[in-house]
LUMVEX-515668 format. One record per residue (C-alpha): residue number from 1; residue in one letter; x, y, z. Coordinates in steps of 0.05 Angstrom, whole numbers, padded with zeros to 5 digits, always signed. Layout:
resi->NUM&resn->a&u->X&v->Y&w->Z
...
END
This chain:
resi->1&resn->m&u->+00177&v->-00707&w->+00028
resi->2&resn->h&u->+00140&v->-00665&w->-00015
resi->3&resn->h&u->+00151&v->-00672&w->-00088
resi->4&resn->v&u->+00143&v->-00607&w->-00126
resi->5&resn->a&u->+00135&v->-00605&w->-00200
resi->6&resn->l&u->+00155&v->-00546&w->-00244
resi->7&resn->a&u->+00122&v->-00550&w->-00310
resi->8&resn->l&u->+00164&v->-00520&w->-00366
resi->9&resn->y&u->+00153&v->-00507&w->-00440
resi->10&resn->p&u->+00198&v->-00480&w->-00495
resi->11&resn->g&u->+00215&v->-00406&w->-00483
resi->12&resn->f&u->+00199&v->-00409&w->-00409
resi->13&resn->q&u->+00232&v->-00349&w->-00369
resi->14&resn->v&u->+00289&v->-00379&w->-00338
resi->15&resn->l&u->+00285&v->-00337&w->-00276
resi->16&resn->n&u->+00227&v->-00377&w->-00251
resi->17&resn->l&u->+00275&v->-00433&w->-00237
resi->18&resn->a&u->+00293&v->-00393&w->-00174
resi->19&resn->v&u->+00235&v->-00430&w->-00143
resi->20&resn->a&u->+00278&v->-00490&w->-00139
resi->21&resn->t&u->+00337&v->-00453&w->-00107
resi->22&resn->v&u->+00290&v->-00430&w->-00051
resi->23&resn->l&u->+00268&v->-00502&w->-00039
resi->24&resn->e&u->+00340&v->-00528&w->-00042
resi->25&resn->f&u->+00361&v->-00477&w->+00014
resi->26&resn->a&u->+00300&v->-00496&w->+00052
resi->27&resn->n&u->+00328&v->-00570&w->+00051
resi->28&resn->r&u->+00396&v->-00542&w->+00072
resi->29&resn->s&u->+00367&v->-00502&w->+00130
resi->30&resn->l&u->+00328&v->-00560&w->+00157
resi->31&resn->g&u->+00387&v->-00611&w->+00147
resi->32&resn->e&u->+00345&v->-00660&w->+00117
resi->33&resn->p&u->+00306&v->-00665&w->+00049
resi->34&resn->l&u->+00236&v->-00635&w->+00055
resi->35&resn->y&u->+00229&v->-00618&w->-00020
resi->36&resn->k&u->+00245&v->-00658&w->-00081
resi->37&resn->v&u->+00239&v->-00617&w->-00144
resi->38&resn->h&u->+00218&v->-00649&w->-00214
resi->39&resn->l&u->+00227&v->-00607&w->-00275
resi->40&resn->l&u->+00172&v->-00633&w->-00323
resi->41&resn->s&u->+00152&v->-00620&w->-00399
resi->42&resn->e&u->+00106&v->-00651&w->-00447
resi->43&resn->h&u->+00156&v->-00696&w->-00482
resi->44&resn->g&u->+00213&v->-00696&w->-00428
resi->45&resn->g&u->+00282&v->-00686&w->-00449
resi->46&resn->p&u->+00317&v->-00618&w->-00461
resi->47&resn->v&u->+00271&v->-00554&w->-00461
resi->48&resn->l&u->+00299&v->-00492&w->-00487
resi->49&resn->s&u->+00295&v->-00431&w->-00439
resi->50&resn->s&u->+00280&v->-00359&w->-00454
resi->51&resn->a&u->+00360&v->-00349&w->-00445
resi->52&resn->g&u->+00374&v->-00396&w->-00503
resi->53&resn->f&u->+00401&v->-00454&w->-00464
resi->54&resn->p&u->+00368&v->-00521&w->-00454
resi->55&resn->v&u->+00344&v->-00552&w->-00390
resi->56&resn->g&u->+00329&v->-00625&w->-00378
resi->57&resn->t&u->+00260&v->-00648&w->-00357
resi->58&resn->e&u->+00220&v->-00709&w->-00345
resi->59&resn->p&u->+00157&v->-00724&w->-00387
resi->60&resn->f&u->+00089&v->-00704&w->-00352
resi->61&resn->g&u->+00064&v->-00772&w->-00344
resi->62&resn->r&u->+00012&v->-00790&w->-00293
resi->63&resn->r&u->+00051&v->-00787&w->-00232
resi->64&resn->r&u->+00019&v->-00751&w->-00170
resi->65&resn->f&u->+00056&v->-00690&w->-00137
resi->66&resn->d&u->+00044&v->-00653&w->-00076
resi->67&resn->t&u->+00054&v->-00586&w->-00110
resi->68&resn->v&u->+00052&v->-00566&w->-00181
resi->69&resn->l&u->+00074&v->-00501&w->-00210
resi->70&resn->v&u->+00073&v->-00478&w->-00282
resi->71&resn->v&u->+00121&v->-00422&w->-00303
resi->72&resn->g&u->+00117&v->-00363&w->-00343
resi->73&resn->d&u->+00153&v->-00335&w->-00403
resi->74&resn->n&u->+00172&v->-00268&w->-00432
resi->75&resn->d&u->+00110&v->-00267&w->-00478
resi->76&resn->v&u->+00043&v->-00303&w->-00472
resi->77&resn->q&u->+00047&v->-00365&w->-00509
resi->78&resn->p&u->-00018&v->-00411&w->-00516
resi->79&resn->a&u->-00014&v->-00469&w->-00476
resi->80&resn->s&u->-00007&v->-00540&w->-00510
resi->81&resn->p&u->-00063&v->-00588&w->-00503
resi->82&resn->a&u->-00020&v->-00634&w->-00466
resi->83&resn->l&u->-00002&v->-00580&w->-00416
resi->84&resn->v&u->-00076&v->-00562&w->-00405
resi->85&resn->r&u->-00091&v->-00638&w->-00393
resi->86&resn->f&u->-00033&v->-00643&w->-00344
resi->87&resn->l&u->-00055&v->-00583&w->-00307
resi->88&resn->k&u->-00129&v->-00604&w->-00304
resi->89&resn->r&u->-00107&v->-00671&w->-00272
resi->90&resn->a&u->-00058&v->-00636&w->-00228
resi->91&resn->a&u->-00116&v->-00590&w->-00200
resi->92&resn->r&u->-00150&v->-00651&w->-00179
resi->93&resn->s&u->-00097&v->-00694&w->-00152
resi->94&resn->s&u->-00046&v->-00643&w->-00120
resi->95&resn->r&u->-00049&v->-00613&w->-00051
resi->96&resn->r&u->-00028&v->-00546&w->-00085
resi->97&resn->i&u->-00025&v->-00522&w->-00154
resi->98&resn->g&u->+00001&v->-00452&w->-00177
resi->99&resn->a&u->+00033&v->-00406&w->-00229
resi->100&resn->t&u->+00092&v->-00360&w->-00232
resi->101&resn->c&u->+00087&v->-00299&w->-00273
resi->102&resn->t&u->+00049&v->-00305&w->-00341
resi->103&resn->g&u->+00039&v->-00382&w->-00321
resi->104&resn->a&u->-00026&v->-00356&w->-00294
resi->105&resn->f&u->-00053&v->-00357&w->-00368
resi->106&resn->n&u->-00038&v->-00434&w->-00372
resi->107&resn->l&u->-00075&v->-00447&w->-00307
resi->108&resn->a&u->-00134&v->-00401&w->-00336
resi->109&resn->e&u->-00137&v->-00441&w->-00400
resi->110&resn->a&u->-00142&v->-00504&w->-00358
resi->111&resn->g&u->-00201&v->-00472&w->-00320
resi->112&resn->v&u->-00161&v->-00474&w->-00255
resi->113&resn->l&u->-00172&v->-00402&w->-00241
resi->114&resn->d&u->-00247&v->-00399&w->-00255
resi->115&resn->g&u->-00281&v->-00363&w->-00196
resi->116&resn->r&u->-00213&v->-00352&w->-00159
resi->117&resn->r&u->-00172&v->-00293&w->-00147
resi->118&resn->a&u->-00102&v->-00290&w->-00184
resi->119&resn->t&u->-00047&v->-00245&w->-00203
resi->120&resn->t&u->+00006&v->-00241&w->-00259
resi->121&resn->h&u->+00060&v->-00196&w->-00286
resi->122&resn->w&u->+00028&v->-00127&w->-00283
resi->123&resn->y&u->+00039&v->-00117&w->-00359
resi->124&resn->y&u->-00004&v->-00177&w->-00375
resi->125&resn->a&u->-00057&v->-00167&w->-00322
resi->126&resn->e&u->-00109&v->-00134&w->-00365
resi->127&resn->q&u->-00098&v->-00184&w->-00422
resi->128&resn->l&u->-00111&v->-00239&w->-00369
resi->129&resn->r&u->-00174&v->-00203&w->-00345
resi->130&resn->r&u->-00202&v->-00194&w->-00417
resi->131&resn->r&u->-00187&v->-00267&w->-00444
resi->132&resn->f&u->-00213&v->-00299&w->-00377
resi->133&resn->p&u->-00269&v->-00259&w->-00346
resi->134&resn->k&u->-00283&v->-00315&w->-00296
resi->135&resn->v&u->-00218&v->-00300&w->-00262
resi->136&resn->g&u->-00215&v->-00246&w->-00208
resi->137&resn->v&u->-00150&v->-00213&w->-00231
resi->138&resn->e&u->-00114&v->-00169&w->-00181
resi->139&resn->e&u->-00051&v->-00139&w->-00216
resi->140&resn->d&u->-00030&v->-00098&w->-00155
resi->141&resn->r&u->-00006&v->-00159&w->-00116
resi->142&resn->i&u->+00064&v->-00195&w->-00106
resi->143&resn->f&u->+00028&v->-00263&w->-00097
resi->144&resn->i&u->-00045&v->-00290&w->-00082
resi->145&resn->i&u->-00065&v->-00354&w->-00047
resi->146&resn->d&u->-00136&v->-00374&w->-00060
resi->147&resn->g&u->-00148&v->-00443&w->-00028
resi->148&resn->p&u->-00104&v->-00493&w->-00057
resi->149&resn->v&u->-00087&v->-00445&w->-00119
resi->150&resn->w&u->-00024&v->-00401&w->-00113
resi->151&resn->t&u->-00007&v->-00347&w->-00166
resi->152&resn->s&u->+00051&v->-00295&w->-00162
resi->153&resn->a&u->+00066&v->-00232&w->-00201
resi->154&resn->g&u->+00124&v->-00227&w->-00254
resi->155&resn->m&u->+00195&v->-00246&w->-00251
resi->156&resn->s&u->+00227&v->-00244&w->-00181
resi->157&resn->a&u->+00159&v->-00251&w->-00148
resi->158&resn->c&u->+00170&v->-00327&w->-00158
resi->159&resn->i&u->+00217&v->-00322&w->-00100
resi->160&resn->d&u->+00167&v->-00293&w->-00054
resi->161&resn->l&u->+00118&v->-00348&w->-00072
resi->162&resn->a&u->+00167&v->-00400&w->-00060
resi->163&resn->l&u->+00186&v->-00370&w->+00008
resi->164&resn->a&u->+00112&v->-00365&w->+00023
resi->165&resn->l&u->+00106&v->-00442&w->+00008
resi->166&resn->v&u->+00166&v->-00456&w->+00055
resi->167&resn->e&u->+00137&v->-00413&w->+00108
resi->168&resn->k&u->+00069&v->-00456&w->+00099
resi->169&resn->d&u->+00104&v->-00523&w->+00107
resi->170&resn->a&u->+00162&v->-00510&w->+00152
resi->171&resn->g&u->+00148&v->-00446&w->+00191
resi->172&resn->s&u->+00171&v->-00372&w->+00191
resi->173&resn->e&u->+00239&v->-00385&w->+00222
resi->174&resn->v&u->+00260&v->-00432&w->+00161
resi->175&resn->a&u->+00233&v->-00385&w->+00112
resi->176&resn->r&u->+00272&v->-00329&w->+00145
resi->177&resn->e&u->+00337&v->-00370&w->+00145
resi->178&resn->v&u->+00326&v->-00383&w->+00071
resi->179&resn->a&u->+00313&v->-00314&w->+00054
resi->180&resn->k&u->+00379&v->-00292&w->+00091
resi->181&resn->s&u->+00420&v->-00343&w->+00056
resi->182&resn->l&u->+00388&v->-00318&w->-00013
resi->183&resn->v&u->+00404&v->-00245&w->+00011
resi->184&resn->v&u->+00330&v->-00226&w->-00005
resi->185&resn->y&u->+00274&v->-00200&w->+00038
resi->186&resn->h&u->+00245&v->-00248&w->+00085
resi->187&resn->r&u->+00179&v->-00250&w->+00046
resi->188&resn->r&u->+00143&v->-00190&w->+00018
resi->189&resn->a&u->+00074&v->-00193&w->+00038
resi->190&resn->g&u->+00029&v->-00222&w->-00014
resi->191&resn->g&u->-00016&v->-00158&w->-00019
resi->192&resn->q&u->+00044&v->-00113&w->-00027
resi->193&resn->a&u->+00043&v->-00075&w->-00093
resi->194&resn->q&u->+00082&v->-00095&w->-00153
resi->195&resn->f&u->+00106&v->-00027&w->-00162
resi->196&resn->s&u->+00153&v->+00019&w->-00125
resi->197&resn->a&u->+00154&v->+00096&w->-00125
resi->198&resn->l&u->+00230&v->+00095&w->-00134
resi->199&resn->l&u->+00227&v->+00051&w->-00197
resi->200&resn->d&u->+00173&v->+00093&w->-00223
resi->201&resn->l&u->+00218&v->+00154&w->-00219
resi->202&resn->e&u->+00277&v->+00122&w->-00255
resi->203&resn->p&u->+00326&v->+00181&w->-00256
resi->204&resn->r&u->+00382&v->+00178&w->-00302
resi->205&resn->s&u->+00441&v->+00212&w->-00264
resi->206&resn->d&u->+00476&v->+00191&w->-00205
resi->207&resn->r&u->+00465&v->+00260&w->-00174
resi->208&resn->i&u->+00390&v->+00258&w->-00175
resi->209&resn->r&u->+00393&v->+00181&w->-00150
resi->210&resn->a&u->+00436&v->+00207&w->-00093
resi->211&resn->a&u->+00384&v->+00260&w->-00076
resi->212&resn->l&u->+00330&v->+00207&w->-00076
resi->213&resn->d&u->+00368&v->+00162&w->-00032
resi->214&resn->f&u->+00377&v->+00215&w->+00017
resi->215&resn->a&u->+00302&v->+00230&w->+00016
resi->216&resn->r&u->+00285&v->+00156&w->+00026
resi->217&resn->q&u->+00328&v->+00152&w->+00086
resi->218&resn->n&u->+00305&v->+00218&w->+00117
resi->219&resn->l&u->+00226&v->+00214&w->+00103
resi->220&resn->q&u->+00210&v->+00230&w->+00176
resi->221&resn->r&u->+00243&v->+00295&w->+00172
resi->222&resn->e&u->+00221&v->+00362&w->+00139
resi->223&resn->l&u->+00259&v->+00360&w->+00074
resi->224&resn->s&u->+00273&v->+00423&w->+00031
resi->225&resn->v&u->+00297&v->+00431&w->-00041
resi->226&resn->e&u->+00358&v->+00461&w->-00013
resi->227&resn->q&u->+00376&v->+00397&w->+00027
resi->228&resn->l&u->+00361&v->+00353&w->-00032
resi->229&resn->a&u->+00400&v->+00398&w->-00080
resi->230&resn->d&u->+00461&v->+00393&w->-00030
resi->231&resn->a&u->+00456&v->+00317&w->-00030
resi->232&resn->a&u->+00459&v->+00320&w->-00106
resi->233&resn->h&u->+00511&v->+00370&w->-00104
resi->234&resn->l&u->+00476&v->+00420&w->-00147
resi->235&resn->s&u->+00446&v->+00489&w->-00135
resi->236&resn->p&u->+00373&v->+00489&w->-00118
resi->237&resn->r&u->+00357&v->+00518&w->-00185
resi->238&resn->q&u->+00397&v->+00468&w->-00222
resi->239&resn->f&u->+00372&v->+00412&w->-00181
resi->240&resn->a&u->+00297&v->+00430&w->-00188
resi->241&resn->r&u->+00306&v->+00436&w->-00263
resi->242&resn->a&u->+00346&v->+00373&w->-00269
resi->243&resn->f&u->+00300&v->+00336&w->-00224
resi->244&resn->r&u->+00237&v->+00349&w->-00265
resi->245&resn->d&u->+00272&v->+00335&w->-00331
resi->246&resn->e&u->+00291&v->+00268&w->-00307
resi->247&resn->t&u->+00234&v->+00244&w->-00268
resi->248&resn->g&u->+00175&v->+00285&w->-00297
resi->249&resn->q&u->+00157&v->+00307&w->-00224
resi->250&resn->t&u->+00174&v->+00364&w->-00176
resi->251&resn->p&u->+00219&v->+00342&w->-00115
resi->252&resn->a&u->+00161&v->+00360&w->-00070
resi->253&resn->k&u->+00111&v->+00311&w->-00107
resi->254&resn->a&u->+00164&v->+00257&w->-00109
resi->255&resn->v&u->+00178&v->+00260&w->-00036
resi->256&resn->e&u->+00105&v->+00258&w->-00023
resi->257&resn->h&u->+00098&v->+00193&w->-00065
resi->258&resn->l&u->+00155&v->+00163&w->-00021
resi->259&resn->r&u->+00124&v->+00181&w->+00042
resi->260&resn->v&u->+00059&v->+00151&w->+00017
resi->261&resn->e&u->+00094&v->+00086&w->-00007
resi->262&resn->a&u->+00135&v->+00080&w->+00062
resi->263&resn->a&u->+00069&v->+00084&w->+00105
resi->264&resn->r&u->+00033&v->+00035&w->+00061
resi->265&resn->l&u->+00087&v->-00015&w->+00064
resi->266&resn->m&u->+00083&v->-00008&w->+00143
resi->267&resn->m&u->+00013&v->-00027&w->+00139
resi->268&resn->e&u->+00018&v->-00083&w->+00091
resi->269&resn->g&u->+00073&v->-00111&w->+00135
resi->270&resn->g&u->+00026&v->-00112&w->+00195
resi->271&resn->r&u->+00061&v->-00053&w->+00230
resi->272&resn->m&u->+00019&v->+00007&w->+00250
resi->273&resn->p&u->+00049&v->+00073&w->+00225
resi->274&resn->s&u->+00064&v->+00125&w->+00278
resi->275&resn->t&u->+00025&v->+00187&w->+00290
resi->276&resn->w&u->+00072&v->+00222&w->+00242
resi->277&resn->w&u->+00062&v->+00172&w->+00186
resi->278&resn->r&u->-00013&v->+00172&w->+00196
resi->279&resn->g&u->-00013&v->+00246&w->+00190
resi->280&resn->i&u->+00023&v->+00242&w->+00124
resi->281&resn->l&u->-00029&v->+00192&w->+00098
resi->282&resn->a&u->-00085&v->+00236&w->+00123
resi->283&resn->s&u->-00055&v->+00299&w->+00091
resi->284&resn->v&u->-00042&v->+00264&w->+00024
resi->285&resn->t&u->-00113&v->+00233&w->+00019
resi->286&resn->a&u->-00144&v->+00299&w->+00039
resi->287&resn->n&u->-00104&v->+00331&w->-00021
resi->288&resn->g&u->-00138&v->+00281&w->-00069
resi->289&resn->c&u->-00083&v->+00230&w->-00076
resi->290&resn->v&u->-00111&v->+00160&w->-00076
resi->291&resn->v&u->-00076&v->+00112&w->-00021
resi->292&resn->r&u->-00088&v->+00037&w->-00029
resi->293&resn->s&u->-00093&v->-00004&w->+00035
END
């Protein structure tokens, strides 16, 4: 059995506990306990979460664990000396050590990330880079595995990291079953970008959202402003004006971004884009748009 420790501290972001749910469902899928989760803190006892409710924990102690993960919080808090000592010790004695979200700062303070690649929540990536120049920060990643050290991006990316742990320990079929049970992606590739073109647009109205949904479902077709306006139940002139007001982009530029993202996700998922998609990438790149591989 793999004993997995989640290191908590006051104000930890409660979504990080989703790691425990992934491991719980891995046990259910296997029909036997592969994982036992331990919630740890400096003194043990109740630890207040970011949501304002306490979670019971065991004290750090000197016990050895197969895997140790330190969680993140809504803001970057300095790690306590006891937490730093615990992480240093865990890096020497555990098979794996890692962090979710801004927990990467705690690993960095313990020197665990020196000379390694790591990621964190995109909002804090530049701060991590400035404070810890020995760390190879890659903010445009869902999670990174560098030897025995695992780090994930912010918030829900902890689920991707946990699914990757399950896939490593129990195989892709078990990880896929867990993902289906949790109604999430099987596993977003670790190198997948933290950002989404749709999230970046963030339209306010349902009409513009409907037009974007129509575009996303028909990216391999030639799309006109008239078609998108029809999906939004607006005239082409009303639609073009409303679209720019709500997204800051023209409909043509937004569709271009969606097509580039779709082709990139194909490549990140190990699927070779069709000739049509490769043509889209080539034309966008030729027009000066940067496409990340």
